[in-house]
KOLMIDREN-383750 format. One record per residue (C-alpha): residue number from 1; residue in one letter; x, y, z. Coordinates in steps of 0.02 Angstrom, whole numbers, m for minus. Example, Ala and Ser with C-alpha at 12.3 -4.5 7.8 and 13.67 -1.06 7.14 Angstrom:
BEGIN
1_A_615_m225_390 $
2_S_684_m53_357 $
// end
This chain:
BEGIN
1_X_2951_m243_579 $
2_X_2908_m389_489 $
3_X_2762_m506_522 $
4_X_2892_m641_523 $
5_X_2991_m565_662 $
6_X_2834_m552_753 $
7_X_2781_m719_750 $
8_X_2926_m774_799 $
9_X_2945_m687_949 $
10_X_2870_m768_1103 $
11_X_2815_m687_1265 $
12_X_2954_m807_1350 $
13_X_3089_m752_1278 $
14_X_3232_m671_1385 $
15_X_3216_m501_1316 $
16_X_3068_m377_1327 $
17_X_2964_m339_1185 $
18_X_2987_m188_1105 $
19_X_2824_m79_1117 $
20_X_2795_m113_933 $
21_X_2806_m279_950 $
22_X_2673_m281_1116 $
23_X_2556_m166_1016 $
24_X_2524_m288_870 $
25_X_2528_m433_987 $
26_X_2398_m351_1062 $
27_X_2300_m282_910 $
28_X_2314_m469_854 $
29_X_2221_m528_975 $
30_X_2097_m395_1035 $
31_X_2027_m432_836 $
32_X_2032_m615_877 $
33_X_1899_m592_1033 $
34_X_1791_m473_940 $
35_X_1780_m616_810 $
36_X_1739_m763_949 $
37_X_1628_m616_1041 $
38_X_1533_m589_887 $
39_X_1517_m773_873 $
40_X_1473_m793_1050 $
41_X_1338_m664_1018 $
42_X_1281_m755_875 $
43_X_1256_m922_914 $
44_X_1161_m866_1106 $
45_X_1027_m785_1016 $
46_X_995_m934_876 $
47_X_991_m1039_1019 $
48_X_875_m918_1101 $
49_X_777_m912_942 $
50_X_777_m1105_914 $
51_X_708_m1122_1096 $
52_X_567_m985_1065 $
53_X_503_m1097_914 $
54_X_503_m1258_1002 $
55_X_405_m1204_1139 $
56_X_297_m1078_1040 $
57_X_305_m1117_860 $
58_X_351_m1014_721 $
59_X_233_m878_770 $
// end
């Protein structure tokens, strides 16, 4: 199945996705979720570091 066919499919379609389509969609969503999670963790620890430095200085 081509990427074009996958991108053309909509979950609101009257036809059910094939197992291949569903696996591809789920893999894409998982990759995006992991990227967003990694970015959020990085921002979280940067904010903690900045708050610590504001409170206690650069020591």
